[in-house]
C-alpha angles and dihedrals in degrees: 000000000000119000124230088244087062091059091048089061090065116093103207114182139174118241139168122239108236098174138016130179138166113274099222097179095053117111092226123034111280146145131238107229131194109203127192111224097178109228090012088062129218116333131187127229137178109216130185095212099117094118095067106022136053119208089251093054092052095056109107093004113138114225138181115239139175101242100180103064116108112264113268125214113228111181104304094339128090107216108204102182138032113233110213126230144149120253109233142155107290094027142301118323114214118240103236136174112263091227131024112280134181113278107256095030112147127238105242 
């Protein structure tokens, strides 16, 4: 079992997707995302969310992401944050704030 202290180590923040493009070199269908986290700056993420979302639908969408995992090399792309979602029939559904929040606001 995980301890509550383990959860507290995660830094989960809200950000707004400012660009999305098909990640052609990924082994599984994915997008390259650029996400604005306010004071934390722009961060890159590879996200396997192509079954439910188009690139156009993602622009301007606020998402939640873990921002304090080490960067991860995926093909020729360095993914800096882990965008959160729920696995469901028809593809992953993004975890999003219910109402607009400031980029960089922390889940708490």
